[in-house]
C-alpha positions in Angstrom: 14.1 -29.6 -3.3 15.2 -31.6 -0.3 14.3 -29.2 2.6 11.4 -30.3 4.8 11.2 -27.1 7.1 11.5 -23.4 6.7 11.9 -20.3 9.0 8.9 -18.1 9.6 8.7 -14.9 11.9 5.6 -15.4 14.0 3.6 -12.9 16.0 2.6 -14.6 19.0 0.0 -12.1 20.2 -1.0 -8.5 19.3 0.2 -5.5 21.3 2.7 -2.7 21.4 5.5 -5.0 22.4 5.4 -6.7 19.1 6.0 -10.3 20.4 7.9 -11.8 17.5 9.6 -15.1 17.5 11.5 -17.1 14.6 10.0 -20.6 14.3 10.2 -23.7 12.1 7.3 -24.6 9.9 6.7 -27.4 7.5 7.5 -26.7 3.8 4.3 -25.6 1.9 3.0 -27.9 -0.9 1.4 -26.3 -3.9 -1.8 -27.5 -5.2 -3.3 -27.1 -8.7 -2.7 -23.5 -10.2 -0.5 -22.6 -7.2 3.1 -21.6 -7.3 5.8 -22.5 -4.9 7.9 -19.4 -4.3 11.2 -18.9 -2.6 10.7 -15.5 -0.9 13.4 -12.9 -1.5 11.9 -9.7 0.0 9.0 -8.7 2.0 7.9 -5.1 2.4 6.4 -3.9 5.8 3.5 -1.7 5.5 1.7 0.5 8.1 -1.2 -1.9 8.0 1.2 -4.6 9.3 2.2 -2.2 12.2 -1.5 -1.2 12.9 -2.8 -4.7 13.0 0.1 -6.2 14.8 -0.6 -3.6 17.6 -4.4 -3.8 17.5 -5.0 -7.3 16.2 -7.4 -8.2 13.3 -10.7 -10.1 13.7 -9.9 -13.0 11.4 -6.4 -13.7 12.8 -5.5 -16.7 14.7 -2.2 -16.7 16.7 0.6 -17.1 16.1 0.2 -15.0 13.1 2.8 -14.3 10.2 2.8 -10.8 9.1 3.8 -9.4 5.6 1.3 -8.6 2.8 3.8 -7.8 -0.2 6.5 -10.0 -1.4 8.8 -10.8 -4.1 10.3 -14.2 -4.9 11.4 -16.9 -7.6 9.0 -19.6 -8.5 10.8 -22.9 -7.7 7.8 -25.1 -8.6 4.9 -24.7 -11.1 2.8 -27.5 -12.5 3.1 -28.2 -16.2 1.3 -25.6 -18.2 1.0 -23.2 -15.2 2.2 -19.6 -15.7 4.5 -18.1 -14.7 6.9 -21.0 -15.0 9.7 -22.1 -12.8 12.5 -19.6 -12.5 10.3 -16.5 -12.9 10.6 -13.7 -10.6 7.2 -12.7 -9.3 5.5 -9.9 -7.2 2.3 -10.4 -5.2 0.1 -9.0 -2.5 -1.7 -11.5 -0.2 -4.8 -11.7 1.9 -4.9 -9.9 5.3 -6.9 -12.8 6.6 -4.4 -15.5 5.7 -0.9 -16.0 7.0 1.6 -13.5 5.6 4.9 -13.6 4.0 7.6 -13.2 6.5 8.8 -16.7 5.8 11.2 -18.4 3.5 8.7 -20.2 1.1 5.0 -19.7 0.1 2.5 -20.9 -2.1 0.3 -18.4 -4.0 -2.2 -18.6 -6.8 -0.8 -18.1 -10.2 -3.5 -15.7 -11.3 -2.6 -13.2 -8.6 1.1 -12.6 -9.3 2.9 -10.3 -11.5 6.0 -11.2 -13.2 8.9 -8.8 -12.6 10.8 -7.4 -15.5 14.6 -7.5 -15.5 14.9 -3.8 -15.3 13.4 -3.6 -11.8 15.3 -4.9 -8.9 13.5 -7.2 -6.4 14.0 -4.9 -3.3 12.5 -1.9 -5.3 9.6 -4.1 -6.8 8.4 -5.3 -3.3 7.8 -1.7 -2.1 5.4 -1.1 -4.9 2.1 -3.1 -4.3 0.2 -2.2 -1.2 0.7 1.7 -1.5 0.9 1.6 -5.3 -2.3 -0.4 -5.7 -4.1 1.8 -3.3 -3.1 4.9 -5.2 -4.3 3.5 -8.5 -7.5 2.4 -6.9 -8.0 6.0 -5.5 -7.3 7.8 -8.8 -9.8 5.3 -10.6 -12.6 6.0 -8.0 -12.1 9.6 -8.2 -12.5 9.4 -12.1 -9.7 12.0 -12.2 -9.1 13.9 -15.4 -7.2 16.7 -16.8 -7.3 20.1 -15.3 -9.0 18.9 -12.1 -7.6 19.9 -8.7 -6.7 17.0 -6.3 -5.7 17.5 -2.5 -4.0 14.8 -0.7 -4.1 14.8 3.2 -1.2 13.3 5.1 0.7 13.4 1.9 3.9 12.2 3.6 2.8 8.6 3.4 3.5 5.8 1.0 0.1 6.1 -0.9 0.6 9.7 -1.6 4.1 9.0 -3.1 2.3 7.2 -6.1 -1.0 9.2 -6.0 0.9 12.5 -6.6 2.7 11.0 -9.7 -0.4 9.2 -11.2 -2.6 12.3 -10.8 0.0 14.4 -12.6 -0.1 11.6 -15.3 -3.7 12.3 -15.5 -3.1 16.1 -16.0 -4.5 17.0 -12.6 -3.3 19.9 -10.4 -2.0 18.4 -7.1 -2.2 20.1 -3.7 -0.2 18.0 -0.9 -0.8 18.6 2.7 2.1 17.3 4.8 4.8 18.2 7.3 7.1 20.8 5.8 10.1 18.3 5.9 8.4 16.3 3.1 7.6 19.4 0.8 10.8 19.1 -1.2 10.1 15.4 -2.2 6.5 15.9 -2.8 7.1 18.8 -5.3 9.9 16.7 -7.0 7.3 13.9 -7.5 5.1 16.5 -9.2 2.9 18.3 -6.5 2.0 21.7 -7.7 1.5 23.1 -4.1 2.8 21.7 -0.6 1.0 23.0 2.5 2.3 22.6 6.0 -0.3 20.4 7.9 1.1 21.7 11.0 0.6 25.6 10.2 -2.2 27.4 11.9 -3.2 29.2 8.8 -3.2 26.1 6.4 -6.8 26.7 5.6 -6.1 30.4 4.4 -3.1 29.1 2.5 -5.3 26.7 0.6 -8.1 29.2 -0.2 -5.5 31.7 -1.4 -4.1 29.2 -4.0 -7.4 27.4 -4.8 -10.0 30.0 -4.5 -13.4 29.7 -2.8 -14.9 26.9 -4.8 -13.1 24.0 -3.1 -11.2 21.0 -4.5 -12.5 18.9 -7.3 -11.2 15.6 -5.8 -9.7 14.6 -2.4 -7.8 11.6 -1.3 -8.2 11.1 2.5 -5.5 8.8 3.8 -6.2 9.3 7.7 -10.0 8.4 8.1 -12.0 9.2 11.3 -12.9 12.9 11.7 -10.5 14.2 9.1 -13.1 12.9 6.4 -15.5 15.5 7.6 -12.8 18.2 7.7 -11.9 17.3 4.2 -15.4 17.5 2.9 -15.6 21.2 4.0 -12.7 21.8 1.3 -14.5 19.8 -1.4 -16.5 21.5 -4.1 -20.2 20.7 -4.7 -20.6 17.2 -6.2 -16.8 16.6 -5.7 -15.2 13.2 -5.4 -13.5 11.8 -2.4 -11.5 8.5 -2.0 -11.1 7.2 1.6 -8.3 4.9 2.5 -9.0 4.3 6.4 -12.9 4.5 6.8 -14.7 7.4 8.4 -16.9 8.3 11.3 -20.4 9.7 11.0 -20.9 12.7 8.9 -23.1 15.5 9.6 -26.2 15.2 7.4 -26.3 19.0 6.8 -22.7 18.8 5.3 -23.7 15.9 3.1 -26.5 17.9 1.7 -24.4 20.9 1.2 -21.7 19.2 -0.5 -23.5 16.4 -2.3 -20.3 14.3 -2.5 -19.3 11.0 -4.3 -17.3 9.2 -1.6 -15.5 5.9 -2.4 -13.7 3.6 0.0 -10.3 2.2 -1.2 -9.4 -1.3 0.1 -6.7 -3.3 -1.6 -7.4 -6.0 0.8 -11.0 -6.1 -0.2 -10.1 -8.2 -3.3 -9.1 -11.1 -0.8 -11.6 -10.5 2.1 -14.5 -10.5 -0.5 -13.3 -13.6 -2.2 -13.5 -12.0 -5.5 -11.5 -13.8 -8.3 -11.9 -10.8 -10.6 -10.7 -8.4 -8.1 -7.8 -10.5 -7.2 -6.8 -10.8 -10.8 -7.1 -6.8 -11.0 -4.4 -6.7 -8.3 -2.2 -8.7 -10.8 -3.0 -6.1 -13.5 -2.1 -3.3 -11.1 1.1 -4.9 -10.1 2.0 -5.3 -13.8 1.2 -1.6 -14.4 3.3 -0.5 -11.5 6.4 -2.6 -12.5 6.0 -1.4 -16.1 5.7 2.3 -15.1 8.8 2.0 -12.8 10.9 0.3 -15.5 10.1 2.8 -18.1 10.8 5.7 -15.7 7.2 7.1 -15.8 7.0 6.4 -12.0 9.8 7.2 -9.4 9.7 4.2 -6.9 10.0 5.1 -3.0 13.4 4.9 -1.5 13.9 1.6 0.3 15.8 0.5 3.4 16.8 -3.1 3.7 15.9 -4.8 7.0 17.4 -8.2 8.4 15.2 -11.1 8.7 15.4 -11.3 12.5 12.7 -10.6 15.2 14.6 -7.7 16.8 14.9 -5.9 13.4 11.3 -6.3 12.4 10.1 -5.3 15.9 12.1 -2.0 15.6 10.6 -1.2 12.2 7.0 -1.9 13.4 7.5 0.2 16.4 8.7 3.0 14.3 5.8 2.7 11.8 3.1 2.8 14.4 3.2 6.6 15.0 5.4 7.9 12.0 5.0 8.3 8.3 7.6 6.2 6.6 8.6 7.7 3.0 11.7 5.3 3.1 10.1 1.9 2.7 11.5 -0.9 5.0 11.9 -4.2 3.1 12.9 -7.4 4.9 15.6 -9.4 3.0 14.9 -13.1 3.5 18.2 -14.9 3.9 18.1 -18.7 4.0 
């Protein structure tokens, strides 16, 4: 390849104004067991919006956003798989420069090869949210007949969690704004409750009974974890996606819960090769399940590779759930 530079969209500093600028960067050079990938699509996640606004402790500015990408391998060393010409999907480290750029080098052990049946713009919407859902279901040790509640179920993780929970044979209770109920029940939720309704707790008790949920996926974090614990049965399981504040000791003794924290990015931040390979396996599962029709992918909206377009999406994602996933099309 003759090009010596590439375009990249940089965040010059954190803040609500999302100070983005298109810049030129040197072409990356792959090392042993790395692939040189021509990026085709990059998905924008709520993590991108949150940390673009608030900053992240390991970032140096300017910083390139974008954790999930699909592209075509244009260089792989002899004997390194996937080979040149393969279409690959991958999630990258939050601590490193992201994927809103034309080319990237990625470790071969962390990519999933995309089957022909799955378009690139659909594939790129799978990793971050889909992997979080798979990890949550795994931590919950969910099995047939159990009840699962998902709070803030209008979000991207819930889109996958509802479906994977139903594949496990669970009874799914989704708590979300009313406008999302039809989509959630179509995905398989047995019950959908309006989180804005004053009597939501009474509605839940009427359908569930007094015992509480067997499992809960908490997507909000903070004080909502303690609130969800009051709805959990004794010795139930909870998966938390956004951390939590101090929990009253009396409540912990009363519920004796098993609480697991879900972090897709932990595979990279902990520098765990085994966990990074697990990301690849989960990527392969998501792609296979979408290709077979077992999992319905989220609806997507293509976004131009420009500072203005990406800034508009980040501004929208800061305070609003995004069931239609924005994916940036990287044009050269």
